[in-house]
C-alpha positions as a Markdown table, in Angstrom:
| # | Residue | x | y | z |
|---|---|---|---|---|
| 1 | Met | 0.0 | 0.0 | 0.0 |
| 2 | Leu | 1.5 | 3.3 | -1.1 |
| 3 | Leu | 0.6 | 6.5 | 0.9 |
| 4 | Phe | 1.4 | 9.9 | -0.5 |
| 5 | Asp | 1.6 | 13.2 | 1.3 |
| 6 | Leu | 0.2 | 16.1 | -0.7 |
| 7 | Asp | 2.0 | 19.4 | 0.0 |
| 8 | Gly | 5.6 | 19.3 | -1.0 |
| 9 | Thr | 5.4 | 15.7 | -2.2 |
| 10 | Leu | 2.7 | 15.5 | -4.9 |
| 11 | Val | 2.3 | 19.2 | -5.5 |
| 12 | Asp | 4.6 | 22.1 | -5.3 |
| 13 | Ser | 2.7 | 24.2 | -2.7 |
| 14 | Gly | 5.4 | 25.1 | -0.1 |
| 15 | Gly | 6.0 | 28.6 | -1.5 |
| 16 | Val | 2.3 | 29.4 | -1.4 |
| 17 | Trp | 2.0 | 28.6 | 2.3 |
| 18 | Leu | 5.1 | 30.6 | 3.1 |
| 19 | Gln | 3.7 | 33.6 | 1.2 |
| 20 | Ile | 0.3 | 33.2 | 3.0 |
| 21 | Asp | 2.1 | 33.2 | 6.4 |
| 22 | Leu | 4.2 | 36.2 | 5.4 |
| 23 | Asp | 1.2 | 38.1 | 4.2 |
| 24 | Phe | -0.8 | 37.2 | 7.3 |
| 25 | Thr | 1.9 | 38.5 | 9.7 |
| 26 | Ala | 2.8 | 41.5 | 7.5 |
| 27 | Arg | -0.9 | 42.7 | 7.5 |
| 28 | Arg | -0.6 | 42.9 | 11.3 |
| 29 | Gly | 2.9 | 44.2 | 11.6 |
| 30 | Leu | 4.1 | 41.0 | 13.3 |
| 31 | Pro | 7.5 | 39.3 | 13.0 |
| 32 | His | 7.5 | 36.1 | 11.0 |
| 33 | Thr | 9.9 | 34.1 | 13.2 |
| 34 | Gln | 11.7 | 30.8 | 12.5 |
| 35 | Glu | 10.0 | 29.3 | 15.6 |
| 36 | Tyr | 6.6 | 30.2 | 14.2 |
| 37 | His | 7.4 | 28.9 | 10.7 |
| 38 | Asp | 8.8 | 25.6 | 12.0 |
| 39 | Phe | 5.6 | 24.9 | 14.0 |
| 40 | Val | 3.0 | 25.8 | 11.4 |
| 41 | Ala | 4.8 | 24.1 | 8.6 |
| 42 | His | 4.3 | 20.7 | 10.2 |
| 43 | Thr | 0.7 | 20.7 | 11.5 |
| 44 | Thr | -2.9 | 20.8 | 10.5 |
| 45 | Ala | -4.8 | 24.1 | 10.0 |
| 46 | Pro | -6.8 | 24.0 | 13.2 |
| 47 | Thr | -3.7 | 23.4 | 15.3 |
| 48 | Ala | -1.7 | 26.0 | 13.4 |
| 49 | Ala | -4.5 | 28.5 | 13.8 |
| 50 | Gln | -4.8 | 28.0 | 17.5 |
| 51 | Phe | -1.0 | 28.2 | 17.8 |
| 52 | Thr | -1.0 | 31.4 | 15.8 |
| 53 | Lys | -3.7 | 33.0 | 18.0 |
| 54 | Glu | -1.8 | 32.2 | 21.1 |
| 55 | Tyr | 1.7 | 32.9 | 19.8 |
| 56 | Tyr | 0.8 | 36.4 | 18.6 |
| 57 | Gln | -1.9 | 37.0 | 21.2 |
| 58 | Leu | -4.5 | 37.8 | 18.5 |
| 59 | Pro | -8.1 | 38.8 | 19.2 |
| 60 | Glu | -9.4 | 36.8 | 16.3 |
| 61 | Ser | -10.8 | 33.3 | 16.8 |
| 62 | Ala | -8.9 | 30.3 | 15.4 |
| 63 | Glu | -11.8 | 29.8 | 13.0 |
| 64 | Lys | -11.4 | 33.3 | 11.6 |
| 65 | Ile | -7.7 | 32.8 | 11.2 |
| 66 | Met | -8.3 | 29.6 | 9.2 |
| 67 | Ala | -10.9 | 31.3 | 7.1 |
| 68 | Glu | -8.4 | 34.1 | 6.2 |
| 69 | Trp | -5.8 | 31.5 | 5.2 |
| 70 | Ser | -8.3 | 29.4 | 3.2 |
| 71 | Asn | -9.6 | 32.3 | 1.2 |
| 72 | Gln | -6.1 | 33.1 | 0.0 |
| 73 | Ala | -5.1 | 29.5 | -0.5 |
| 74 | Leu | -8.1 | 28.1 | -2.4 |
| 75 | Tyr | -7.5 | 30.1 | -5.5 |
| 76 | Glu | -3.9 | 29.0 | -5.6 |
| 77 | Tyr | -4.8 | 25.3 | -5.1 |
| 78 | Ala | -7.5 | 25.4 | -7.8 |
| 79 | His | -5.6 | 27.4 | -10.4 |
| 80 | Thr | -1.8 | 27.8 | -10.0 |
| 81 | Ile | -0.1 | 25.1 | -7.9 |
| 82 | Pro | 1.6 | 22.5 | -10.2 |
| 83 | Ala | 2.4 | 18.8 | -9.6 |
| 84 | Lys | 5.9 | 18.1 | -8.6 |
| 85 | Pro | 8.2 | 16.8 | -11.4 |
| 86 | His | 7.5 | 13.3 | -12.8 |
| 87 | Val | 4.6 | 12.7 | -10.3 |
| 88 | Arg | 2.1 | 11.6 | -12.9 |
| 89 | Ala | 4.6 | 9.4 | -14.7 |
| 90 | Tyr | 5.4 | 7.6 | -11.4 |
| 91 | Leu | 1.8 | 7.2 | -10.4 |
| 92 | Asp | 1.1 | 5.8 | -13.9 |
| 93 | Gln | 3.9 | 3.3 | -13.3 |
| 94 | Cys | 2.6 | 2.3 | -9.9 |
| 95 | Leu | -0.9 | 1.9 | -11.4 |
| 96 | Arg | 0.4 | -0.4 | -14.1 |
| 97 | Asn | 2.1 | -2.5 | -11.5 |
| 98 | Gly | -1.2 | -2.9 | -9.6 |
| 99 | Ala | -0.3 | -0.8 | -6.6 |
| 100 | Glu | -3.0 | 0.5 | -4.3 |
| 101 | Met | -2.5 | 4.2 | -3.5 |
| 102 | Ala | -4.0 | 6.7 | -1.1 |
| 103 | Val | -3.3 | 10.3 | 0.0 |
| 104 | Leu | -2.6 | 11.2 | 3.7 |
| 105 | Thr | -2.4 | 15.0 | 4.2 |
| 106 | Ser | -2.5 | 17.7 | 6.8 |
| 107 | Ser | -4.1 | 20.0 | 4.1 |
| 108 | Ala | -7.7 | 21.0 | 4.3 |
| 109 | Pro | -10.0 | 18.7 | 2.3 |
| 110 | Glu | -11.2 | 21.4 | 0.0 |
| 111 | Leu | -7.7 | 22.5 | -0.9 |
| 112 | Cys | -6.5 | 18.9 | -1.4 |
| 113 | Arg | -9.4 | 18.1 | -3.7 |
| 114 | Ala | -9.0 | 21.3 | -5.7 |
| 115 | Thr | -5.4 | 20.7 | -6.5 |
| 116 | Leu | -5.8 | 17.0 | -7.2 |
| 117 | Lys | -8.5 | 17.9 | -9.7 |
| 118 | Arg | -6.4 | 20.7 | -11.3 |
| 119 | Asn | -3.5 | 18.4 | -11.8 |
| 120 | Asp | -5.5 | 15.4 | -12.9 |
| 121 | Leu | -4.3 | 13.3 | -9.9 |
| 122 | Ser | -7.6 | 12.2 | -8.3 |
| 123 | Arg | -8.0 | 9.1 | -10.4 |
| 124 | Tyr | -4.9 | 7.5 | -9.0 |
| 125 | Phe | -6.0 | 7.3 | -5.4 |
| 126 | Arg | -8.3 | 4.8 | -3.7 |
| 127 | Arg | -8.9 | 7.0 | -0.7 |
| 128 | Leu | -8.0 | 10.5 | 0.7 |
| 129 | Phe | -7.2 | 10.7 | 4.4 |
| 130 | Phe | -7.2 | 14.1 | 6.2 |
| 131 | Ala | -5.4 | 14.4 | 9.4 |
| 132 | Gln | -7.7 | 17.1 | 10.7 |
| 133 | Glu | -10.8 | 14.9 | 10.1 |
| 134 | Ile | -9.1 | 12.0 | 11.8 |
| 135 | Gly | -8.2 | 14.3 | 14.7 |
| 136 | Leu | -4.5 | 13.3 | 14.8 |
| 137 | Glu | -1.4 | 15.2 | 13.8 |
| 138 | Lys | 1.2 | 13.8 | 11.4 |
| 139 | Gly | 3.7 | 14.0 | 14.2 |
| 140 | Asp | 1.7 | 11.3 | 16.0 |
| 141 | Pro | 2.6 | 7.7 | 14.9 |
| 142 | Ala | -1.0 | 6.7 | 15.8 |
| 143 | Leu | -2.2 | 8.6 | 12.7 |
| 144 | Phe | -0.2 | 6.2 | 10.4 |
| 145 | Arg | -1.4 | 3.1 | 12.3 |
| 146 | Thr | -5.0 | 4.3 | 12.0 |
| 147 | Val | -4.8 | 4.9 | 8.3 |
| 148 | Ala | -3.1 | 1.6 | 7.7 |
| 149 | Glu | -5.8 | -0.2 | 9.6 |
| 150 | Ala | -8.5 | 1.7 | 7.7 |
| 151 | Leu | -7.0 | 0.4 | 4.5 |
| 152 | Gly | -6.8 | -3.1 | 5.7 |
| 153 | His | -3.0 | -3.3 | 5.9 |
| 154 | Thr | -0.4 | -3.5 | 8.6 |
| 155 | Pro | 1.8 | -0.5 | 9.0 |
| 156 | Glu | 4.8 | -2.7 | 7.8 |
| 157 | Ala | 2.9 | -3.3 | 4.5 |
| 158 | Cys | 2.7 | 0.4 | 3.8 |
| 159 | Val | 5.1 | 2.9 | 2.2 |
| 160 | Leu | 4.9 | 6.6 | 2.9 |
| 161 | Tyr | 6.3 | 9.3 | 0.5 |
| 162 | Asp | 6.6 | 12.6 | 2.4 |
| 163 | Asp | 8.8 | 15.7 | 2.5 |
| 164 | Ser | 8.4 | 16.6 | 6.2 |
| 165 | Pro | 11.0 | 15.3 | 8.7 |
| 166 | Val | 8.3 | 15.3 | 11.4 |
| 167 | Ser | 6.0 | 13.1 | 9.3 |
| 168 | Cys | 8.8 | 10.8 | 8.2 |
| 169 | Arg | 10.0 | 10.2 | 11.7 |
| 170 | Ser | 6.5 | 9.4 | 13.0 |
| 171 | Ala | 5.7 | 7.1 | 10.2 |
| 172 | Lys | 9.0 | 5.2 | 10.8 |
| 173 | Glu | 8.1 | 4.9 | 14.4 |
| 174 | Ala | 4.7 | 3.5 | 13.4 |
| 175 | Gly | 6.4 | 0.8 | 11.4 |
| 176 | Leu | 6.0 | 2.1 | 7.8 |
| 177 | Lys | 8.7 | 2.1 | 5.2 |
| 178 | Val | 9.4 | 5.8 | 4.4 |
| 179 | Ile | 10.7 | 7.5 | 1.2 |
| 180 | Gly | 11.8 | 11.1 | 1.8 |
| 181 | Val | 11.0 | 13.5 | -1.0 |
| 182 | Tyr | 13.0 | 16.7 | -1.5 |
| 183 | Asp | 11.2 | 20.0 | -1.2 |
| 184 | Ala | 12.7 | 23.4 | -1.0 |
| 185 | Leu | 10.8 | 24.2 | 2.1 |
| 186 | Phe | 12.7 | 21.5 | 4.0 |
| 187 | Ala | 16.0 | 21.6 | 2.0 |
| 188 | Ala | 18.0 | 22.2 | 5.2 |
| 189 | His | 16.7 | 18.9 | 6.5 |
| 190 | Glu | 18.0 | 16.8 | 3.6 |
| 191 | Pro | 20.8 | 15.1 | 5.6 |
| 192 | Glu | 18.4 | 14.3 | 8.4 |
| 193 | Leu | 15.9 | 12.8 | 6.0 |
| 194 | Arg | 18.6 | 10.7 | 4.2 |
| 195 | Ala | 19.7 | 9.3 | 7.5 |
| 196 | Leu | 16.2 | 8.6 | 8.7 |
| 197 | Cys | 14.3 | 7.3 | 5.7 |
| 198 | Asn | 14.5 | 4.0 | 3.9 |
| 199 | Gly | 15.2 | 5.9 | 0.7 |
| 200 | Tyr | 15.4 | 9.6 | -0.4 |
| 201 | Ile | 14.6 | 11.1 | -3.8 |
| 202 | Arg | 15.1 | 14.6 | -5.3 |
| 203 | Asp | 12.1 | 13.9 | -7.5 |
| 204 | Phe | 10.0 | 11.0 | -8.7 |
| 205 | Gly | 12.0 | 10.7 | -12.0 |
| 206 | Glu | 14.6 | 8.7 | -9.9 |
| 207 | Leu | 12.0 | 6.0 | -9.4 |
| 208 | Leu | 10.9 | 5.6 | -13.0 |
| 209 | Arg | 12.0 | 2.4 | -14.7 |
| 210 | Pro | 13.0 | 2.3 | -18.4 |
């Protein structure tokens, strides 16, 4: 069973979220700190919004913060964000080989579905799993065990493709095989990912067979 992260793995959306975060803090005259970036880059929108509210002591509710992010993000996901290099070719190869595939993402469901549709990727996946609907973060190994069970597989029978060091570490702890995927957002973590994961790729072209 093959599990694919969405942002930074299947689609090149990291720059969009960085810009959304920069715009959000700039509108309020707030500093965009590395500590803030490191937390929100690894978590679901509800957790990130609550953290943002508390970190910056904002009067807005977490729900209003999420709505502000979503309004800016939805257009990008539906119209501009491209698939990562060689993604469709690799998914075609997996499909020809009879692999079962699913998406496991911290992204909001409406954003995930919009960009999968835009990039003609929906047809490859048996199911879509959303961490925020399950109620677990990707930093929690229980999320990966829960998804494997829902798919009728043991964690050891699943392979995760993900760009986030936090997700990769948790998936390994849960028993999955993990393939780290390069993304510019986590470029500084490449040595860590190479040491942690069962394999590491700069893009999916490395996995294509002649």
